[in-house]
Structures are given as structure tokens and as C-alpha cells.
C-alpha positions as CSV (number, residue, x, y, z in Angstrom):
1,M,0.0,0.0,-0.1
2,S,1.3,3.4,-0.9
3,L,2.0,6.2,1.7
4,W,-1.0,8.3,0.6
5,E,-3.3,5.2,0.7
6,K,-2.1,4.5,4.2
7,V,-2.8,8.1,5.3
8,V,-6.2,8.1,3.8
9,Q,-7.2,4.8,5.3
10,S,-5.9,5.8,8.7
11,S,-7.9,9.1,8.6
12,L,-11.0,7.0,8.6
13,K,-10.1,5.3,11.8
14,S,-9.3,8.1,14.2
15,D,-7.4,11.4,14.7
16,E,-4.5,9.6,16.3
17,A,-4.2,7.1,13.5
18,F,-4.3,10.0,10.9
19,R,-1.7,12.0,12.6
20,K,0.6,8.9,13.1
21,A,0.3,7.9,9.5
22,L,0.8,11.3,8.1
23,K,4.0,11.9,10.3
24,Q,5.2,8.4,9.4
25,A,4.6,9.1,5.8
26,L,6.6,12.3,6.0
27,E,9.4,10.5,7.8
28,E,9.5,7.8,5.1
29,A,9.5,10.3,2.5
30,R,12.3,11.9,4.4
31,M,10.5,15.3,4.3
32,D,10.0,17.9,7.0
33,T,7.0,20.1,7.4
34,K,8.6,23.0,5.7
35,R,9.6,21.0,2.6
36,F,6.2,19.3,2.6
37,S,4.4,22.8,2.9
38,E,6.3,23.9,-0.3
39,L,5.5,20.7,-2.2
40,S,1.8,20.7,-1.1
41,E,1.3,24.6,-1.1
42,V,-0.2,24.4,2.2
43,S,1.2,26.9,4.7
44,E,3.3,25.3,7.5
45,S,0.8,26.7,10.0
46,S,-2.0,24.9,8.4
47,L,0.1,21.7,8.2
48,Y,0.7,22.0,12.1
49,K,-3.0,22.3,12.5
50,I,-3.8,19.4,10.3
51,L,-1.0,17.2,12.0
52,S,-2.5,18.2,15.3
53,G,-5.9,16.9,14.0
54,E,-7.7,20.2,14.5
55,R,-8.6,21.2,11.1
56,Y,-9.0,17.7,9.6
57,R,-11.6,16.7,12.2
58,K,-13.5,19.7,11.7
59,I,-13.6,19.0,7.9
60,V,-14.8,15.4,8.5
61,K,-17.3,16.3,11.3
62,A,-18.8,19.0,8.9
63,L,-19.0,16.5,6.1
64,K,-20.6,13.9,8.4
65,R,-23.1,16.3,9.7
66,S,-24.1,17.2,6.1
67,E,-24.6,13.7,5.3
68,D,-26.6,13.0,8.4
69,T,-29.0,15.7,7.4
70,E,-29.6,14.3,3.9
71,E,-32.4,11.9,3.7
72,T,-30.8,8.6,3.0
73,E,-33.0,5.5,2.4
74,L,-31.9,2.3,3.8
75,F,-31.6,-0.2,0.9
76,I,-30.3,-3.7,0.0
77,A,-28.7,-4.3,-3.3
78,V,-30.1,-7.2,-5.3
79,I,-27.6,-8.2,-8.0
80,A,-29.0,-10.7,-10.7
81,A,-29.8,-11.1,-14.4
82,R,-32.5,-8.7,-15.7
83,P,-35.0,-11.5,-16.2
84,T,-34.8,-12.3,-12.4
85,L,-35.1,-8.8,-11.4
86,D,-38.0,-8.3,-13.7
87,V,-40.2,-10.7,-11.7
88,L,-39.8,-8.9,-8.5
89,E,-43.2,-7.5,-7.7
90,T,-42.2,-5.7,-4.7
91,R,-39.5,-2.9,-4.2
92,Y,-39.6,-2.9,-0.4
93,I,-39.5,-5.4,2.6
94,Q,-40.4,-4.9,6.1
95,I,-38.1,-6.0,8.9
96,R,-39.2,-5.1,12.4
97,D,-40.1,-1.5,12.3
98,H,-37.8,-0.9,9.2
99,Q,-39.0,-0.5,5.7
100,I,-36.0,-1.5,3.4
101,R,-35.8,-0.6,-0.2
102,L,-34.6,-3.3,-2.7
103,K,-32.4,-1.7,-5.3
104,E,-31.7,-3.6,-8.4
105,Y,-28.4,-4.0,-10.1
106,A,-28.4,-6.0,-13.4
107,A,-25.4,-8.2,-14.0
108,T,-24.8,-11.1,-16.5
109,S,-21.1,-12.0,-15.7
110,L,-18.8,-12.4,-12.9
111,E,-17.1,-9.1,-13.8
112,E,-20.5,-7.3,-13.9
113,V,-21.5,-8.8,-10.4
114,I,-18.0,-7.5,-9.0
115,V,-18.6,-3.9,-10.4
116,A,-22.3,-4.0,-9.2
117,A,-21.2,-5.1,-5.7
118,V,-18.6,-2.5,-5.4
119,R,-21.0,0.3,-6.8
120,A,-23.7,-0.9,-4.5
121,Q,-21.5,-0.7,-1.5
122,Q,-20.2,2.7,-2.5
123,E,-23.8,3.9,-2.9
124,G,-24.7,3.0,0.5
125,A,-26.1,-0.7,0.4
126,K,-26.5,-2.2,3.9
127,A,-26.5,-5.8,2.5
128,I,-26.2,-7.5,-0.9
129,V,-28.4,-10.3,-2.3
130,C,-26.9,-12.4,-5.2
131,A,-26.7,-15.9,-6.7
132,P,-24.8,-18.5,-4.6
133,I,-22.2,-19.1,-7.3
134,V,-21.0,-15.5,-6.9
135,S,-21.8,-14.9,-3.2
136,T,-18.4,-16.1,-1.8
137,T,-16.6,-13.5,-4.2
138,V,-19.0,-10.6,-3.2
139,E,-18.3,-11.4,0.4
140,K,-14.6,-11.1,0.0
141,I,-14.8,-7.7,-1.8
142,T,-17.4,-5.9,0.2
143,D,-17.9,-5.1,3.9
144,V,-21.5,-5.5,4.1
145,P,-23.7,-8.8,4.8
146,V,-24.1,-10.8,1.7
147,S,-27.1,-13.2,1.2
148,A,-27.3,-15.9,-1.5
149,C,-30.6,-16.6,-3.2
150,P,-31.2,-19.7,-5.5
151,V,-31.1,-18.9,-9.1
152,V,-34.8,-19.6,-9.8
153,Q,-37.1,-17.3,-11.9
154,C,-39.5,-16.4,-9.2
155,R,-39.9,-13.8,-6.6
156,Q,-39.9,-15.8,-3.5
157,P,-36.2,-16.9,-3.2
158,I,-35.1,-13.3,-3.8
159,L,-37.3,-12.0,-1.2
160,K,-36.5,-14.5,1.3
161,A,-32.7,-13.8,0.6
162,A,-33.5,-10.2,1.1
163,E,-35.0,-10.8,4.4
164,T,-32.1,-12.8,5.5
165,A,-29.8,-10.1,4.4
166,A,-31.9,-7.5,6.3
167,S,-31.9,-9.4,9.4
168,K,-28.0,-9.6,9.2
169,I,-28.1,-5.8,9.2
170,F,-30.2,-5.6,12.4
171,Y,-29.2,-8.7,14.4
172,E,-25.3,-8.8,13.9
């Protein structure tokens, strides 16, 4: 993993992890704050504040607040061939007091399933439903619960798999 990737990943963990990773990256690059300031065109005082975590956390908190105020609908991604998706008569399932939208992602090859799974997670899917033959691959590349449904062209197995996926969200 590159230095910048380590810094970005650590920034998602905690203030301390971010500061430590950034300081370590500067050390590994054999660069002091003055040189890094010149290279990045960020003032030394701003870098100091970033390294102390002050400004960075304010930015992240502001972004989080703006996302929290947006109306985001809970959804489960259903990845399948178009004919299978076309038989779904419902677009929502109810688990406990949660109404969960089923969002369709059409895919006809392993490559398309992988792209759809990554896209679904990036778009905020809380779980993924897909065919058993690809479910182990999807589990390896995503961080959300995955539920497999039999490849039968009827709506019941998909809905049952979606209910299983939803229960993983709320019971794990």
C-alpha cells in the first residue's frame, strides 16, 4: 500500500491514527513540514493544525453532519440477471419497524457482479443479495452482509434472501 493510501485509510479510523500515519509518511519520504509545505502549497501553520488533528477533524465532522441531514433511504442491493429482477413485484421489504428498499443491479457475468457489488456498497447498500455461485466472491470484496438466493426465476427466493440480508443488518 502506498504512503498516501495509508494516510487516507488511517484518516477513517481516528484522529490519532491519521496524525501518526501522516507523520510516518513524511518520515518515510524524508520530508520535514517546511519541505512538505512547499510541495503541497499548504502553509506550515495549516500543516501543523492538520498534524494536530484540529482542522482535519472539523472538515470530517462537517461532512458527516451534512450527510446525516440528507435523507438517506436504507436499501439492500439485489444483483441478478435482468429477467430475474423483472419478476420482483415488490420494491420494499419490512423487517421489524424498518422498511427497506430493494435496489436492483443487473449483471450477467462475474465481472459485472463485482462491479455492481462495489458500486452498491459505495452507494450505501446495507446488504447485498446475489446468486450462490458469486456470493463468496462478493463477500470477499465488500464489507456488508451478503445473502445468496437460489437462481430460480420467481420472486420468493429473492425476497427470502433479502429478508435474510436485512436480518443480518439488524441482528449482527
